[in-house]
C-alpha positions as a printed Julia matrix, in Angstrom:
65×3 Matrix{Float64}:
  25.67   -4.66  -28.67
  23.95   -7.83  -28.72
  20.71   -8.88  -26.87
  22.36  -11.9   -25.2
  25.38   -9.96  -23.88
  26.17  -11.31  -20.61
  28.94   -8.68  -19.55
  27.66   -6.58  -16.66
  27.28   -2.95  -17.54
  27.99   -1.66  -13.98
  29.25   -3.54  -11.01
  27.27   -1.19   -8.77
  24.09   -2.11  -10.56
  24.83   -6.03  -11.09
  25.94   -7.27   -7.73
  24.44  -10.58   -6.63
  21.74  -12.48   -8.52
  19.51  -12.46   -5.53
  19.43   -8.76   -4.83
  17.16   -7.98   -7.78
  14.75  -10.79   -6.72
  14.7    -9.38   -3.11
  13.98   -5.86   -4.47
  11.41   -7.11   -6.85
   9.53   -9.11   -4.28
   9.76   -6.31   -1.88
   8.26   -3.83   -4.1
   5.61   -6.31   -5.24
   4.63   -6.87   -1.6
   4.33   -3.17   -0.99
   2.09   -2.96   -4.03
   0.01   -5.85   -3.05
  -0.3    -4.47    0.52
  -1.41   -0.98   -0.66
  -3.91   -2.51   -3.09
  -5.27   -4.78   -0.41
  -5.48   -1.99    2.1
  -7.39    0.14   -0.3
  -9.65   -2.77   -1.17
 -10.31   -3.43    2.4
 -11.23    0.24    3.27
 -13.41    0.47    0.27
 -15.34   -2.63    1.23
 -15.62   -1.68    4.86
 -16.86    1.72    3.89
 -19.38    0.29    1.39
 -20.71   -2.25    4.01
 -20.71    0.06    7.03
 -24.2     1.41    7.93
 -24.81    4.93    6.83
 -24.88    7.11    9.91
 -27.03   10.33   10.18
 -24.87   13.47    9.94
 -24.34   15.1    13.43
 -26.4    18.04   14.19
 -24.6    21.42   14.42
 -25.17   21.7    18.13
 -25.52   18.36   19.67
 -27.02   18.03   23.03
 -24.51   18.02   25.91
 -24.01   14.6    27.48
 -23.92   14.27   31.24
 -20.43   14.87   32.56
 -19.19   16.97   29.66
 -20.96   20.3    30.61
């Protein structure tokens, strides 16, 4: 079997020439969105002001006790 053999191996796999491009762009877009989301969360968490840990028994606010 040569490298430049153009016969389709399986008609279920080789359908239309644009199906592979659509799936590839879809997967690439998902990876890009996940990576951008993780980067945004990381940068936001690193830039957020460090809050003090809440005390074990916080004082009751008016209207909640």
